[in-house]
C-alpha positions as CSV (number, residue, x, y, z in Angstrom):
1,X,1.1,-31.9,-54.2
2,X,-0.2,-29.4,-51.5
3,X,-3.6,-30.2,-50.1
4,X,-5.3,-27.1,-51.4
5,X,-4.2,-27.9,-55.0
6,X,-5.2,-31.6,-54.6
7,X,-8.6,-30.5,-53.3
8,X,-9.0,-28.1,-56.3
9,X,-8.1,-30.8,-58.8
10,X,-10.6,-33.2,-57.1
11,X,-13.4,-30.7,-57.2
12,X,-12.8,-29.9,-60.9
13,X,-12.7,-33.6,-61.7
14,X,-16.0,-34.1,-59.8
15,X,-17.6,-31.3,-61.7
16,X,-16.4,-32.7,-65.0
17,X,-17.8,-36.2,-64.1
18,X,-21.2,-34.7,-63.3
19,X,-21.2,-32.8,-66.6
20,X,-20.1,-35.8,-68.6
21,X,-22.8,-38.0,-66.9
22,X,-25.2,-36.5,-69.5
23,X,-23.1,-37.9,-72.4
24,X,-24.0,-41.3,-73.9
25,X,-21.8,-44.1,-72.7
26,X,-21.1,-44.9,-76.3
27,X,-19.6,-41.4,-76.8
28,X,-15.8,-41.6,-76.8
29,X,-15.4,-37.9,-75.8
30,X,-17.0,-38.8,-72.4
31,X,-14.3,-41.3,-71.6
32,X,-11.5,-39.2,-73.1
33,X,-12.5,-36.2,-71.0
34,X,-12.6,-38.3,-67.8
35,X,-9.3,-40.0,-68.6
36,X,-7.7,-36.5,-69.1
37,X,-9.2,-35.3,-65.8
38,X,-7.7,-38.2,-64.0
39,X,-4.3,-37.6,-65.6
40,X,-4.4,-34.0,-64.6
41,X,-5.3,-35.0,-61.0
42,X,-2.3,-37.4,-60.9
43,X,0.4,-35.1,-62.3
44,X,2.8,-33.5,-59.8
45,X,2.5,-29.7,-59.6
46,X,6.3,-29.4,-60.2
47,X,5.8,-31.0,-63.7
48,X,4.5,-27.7,-65.1
49,X,5.1,-28.6,-68.8
50,X,3.2,-31.9,-68.6
51,X,0.4,-30.3,-66.6
52,X,0.1,-27.4,-69.1
53,X,0.0,-29.9,-72.0
54,X,-2.7,-32.0,-70.3
55,X,-4.8,-28.9,-69.5
56,X,-4.5,-27.6,-73.0
57,X,-5.7,-31.0,-74.3
58,X,-8.6,-30.9,-71.9
59,X,-9.6,-27.4,-73.0
60,X,-9.6,-28.5,-76.6
61,X,-11.8,-31.5,-75.8
62,X,-14.1,-29.2,-73.8
63,X,-14.4,-26.8,-76.7
64,X,-15.3,-29.7,-78.9
65,X,-17.9,-30.8,-76.5
66,X,-19.3,-27.3,-76.2
67,X,-19.4,-26.7,-80.0
68,X,-21.7,-29.7,-80.2
69,X,-24.7,-30.2,-77.9
70,X,-22.9,-32.2,-75.3
71,X,-22.4,-29.5,-72.6
72,X,-23.8,-26.1,-72.1
73,X,-21.8,-22.9,-72.7
74,X,-22.1,-22.1,-69.0
75,X,-20.6,-25.5,-67.9
76,X,-17.9,-25.1,-70.6
77,X,-16.9,-21.6,-69.3
78,X,-16.9,-22.8,-65.6
79,X,-14.7,-25.8,-66.4
80,X,-12.4,-23.8,-68.7
81,X,-11.9,-21.2,-66.0
82,X,-11.3,-23.8,-63.3
83,X,-8.7,-25.7,-65.3
84,X,-6.9,-22.5,-66.4
85,X,-6.8,-21.3,-62.8
86,X,-5.6,-24.7,-61.6
87,X,-2.8,-24.6,-64.2
88,X,-1.8,-21.1,-63.2
89,X,-1.7,-22.0,-59.4
90,X,0.4,-25.1,-60.1
91,X,2.9,-23.0,-62.2
92,X,3.2,-20.5,-59.3
93,X,3.8,-23.4,-56.9
94,X,6.4,-24.8,-59.2
95,X,8.2,-21.5,-59.3
96,X,8.2,-21.4,-55.5
97,X,9.7,-24.9,-55.4
98,X,12.5,-23.9,-57.8
99,X,13.3,-20.8,-55.8
100,X,13.5,-22.8,-52.6
101,X,15.6,-25.6,-54.0
102,X,18.0,-23.3,-56.0
103,X,21.5,-24.8,-55.2
104,X,23.4,-21.6,-54.8
105,X,20.9,-20.3,-52.3
106,X,20.8,-23.6,-50.5
107,X,24.6,-23.6,-50.2
108,X,24.7,-20.1,-49.0
109,X,22.0,-20.8,-46.4
110,X,24.0,-23.8,-45.1
111,X,27.2,-21.7,-44.9
112,X,25.4,-18.8,-43.3
113,X,24.0,-21.1,-40.6
114,X,27.4,-22.6,-39.8
115,X,28.7,-21.3,-36.4
116,X,31.5,-18.9,-36.7
117,X,33.6,-21.0,-34.3
118,X,33.5,-23.9,-36.9
119,X,35.3,-21.7,-39.4
120,X,39.1,-22.2,-39.1
121,X,41.1,-19.1,-39.2
122,X,43.9,-21.0,-40.9
123,X,41.6,-21.8,-43.8
124,X,41.2,-18.1,-44.7
125,X,43.7,-16.6,-47.1
126,X,45.6,-13.5,-45.9
127,X,44.1,-10.4,-47.2
128,X,46.2,-7.6,-48.6
129,X,45.8,-5.7,-45.4
130,X,46.9,-8.6,-43.3
131,X,49.9,-9.2,-45.6
132,X,50.9,-5.6,-45.2
133,X,50.7,-5.9,-41.4
134,X,52.9,-9.1,-41.5
135,X,55.4,-7.4,-43.8
136,X,55.6,-4.3,-41.6
137,X,56.2,-6.5,-38.6
138,X,59.0,-8.4,-40.4
139,X,60.7,-5.2,-41.5
140,X,60.3,-3.0,-38.4
141,X,60.1,-5.5,-35.5
142,X,57.6,-5.2,-32.6
143,X,55.1,-2.5,-33.2
144,X,51.9,-1.2,-31.6
145,X,48.4,-0.8,-33.2
146,X,48.9,3.0,-33.7
147,X,52.3,2.6,-35.4
148,X,50.9,-0.1,-37.7
149,X,47.8,1.9,-38.6
150,X,50.1,4.8,-39.7
151,X,52.3,2.5,-41.8
152,X,49.4,1.2,-44.0
153,X,48.8,3.0,-47.3
154,X,45.0,3.1,-47.0
155,X,43.3,5.2,-44.3
156,X,42.3,2.5,-41.9
157,X,41.2,3.1,-38.3
158,X,43.2,1.7,-35.4
159,X,40.2,-0.4,-34.4
160,X,40.2,-2.1,-37.8
161,X,44.0,-2.7,-37.5
162,X,43.4,-4.1,-34.0
163,X,40.8,-6.5,-35.4
164,X,43.1,-7.7,-38.2
165,X,46.0,-8.1,-35.7
166,X,43.6,-10.2,-33.4
167,X,42.8,-12.4,-36.4
168,X,46.5,-12.8,-37.2
169,X,47.3,-13.7,-33.6
170,X,44.5,-16.2,-33.4
171,X,45.7,-17.9,-36.6
172,X,49.3,-18.1,-35.3
173,X,50.8,-15.8,-38.0
174,X,52.0,-13.3,-35.4
175,X,52.5,-13.1,-31.6
176,X,51.6,-10.4,-29.1
177,X,52.9,-9.2,-25.7
178,X,51.6,-6.6,-23.3
179,X,48.2,-5.4,-22.2
180,X,45.8,-3.1,-24.0
181,X,47.4,0.2,-25.2
182,X,50.9,-1.1,-24.5
183,X,50.4,-4.3,-26.5
184,X,53.1,-5.0,-29.1
185,X,52.9,-7.3,-32.0
186,X,55.8,-9.2,-33.5
187,X,56.7,-12.2,-35.7
């Protein structure tokens, strides 16, 4: 439990103890309120359902104490407001925990932080564009970037074709010879 939430639970419990000091020791409501306060203090903030149940029980007992002459209306309102606020803050914190520990997000974060060099080019499946490039090279023989760009059905820039060819060369699917503009690709 974060320190601020622990501190808040402790202060509310202290206020409840001061308020219930006025009750007779023979009054069971005094001990029940104190026991509930201690339980609320112990519950983990992630356990929202249990905390909500305990706070609702506490509010009912406080209403019972306020309807009699055990505690003043003002003390009742202060404690009621404090417990409701504590429950709300705990629920917000629990939602934050859920968001941060969401498995798909955690997996995506781990994959995104993986260095690009760790990703094997051989592990990636050939895209339609790469398959078309390999097929064109099989059928026509050695070709340059410009020729391959014109052969593809979709309007794709030569730079994109060059990137795809670089990936295919790096994966070992095709070979290259020549320098820059005169470079030819073949199987």
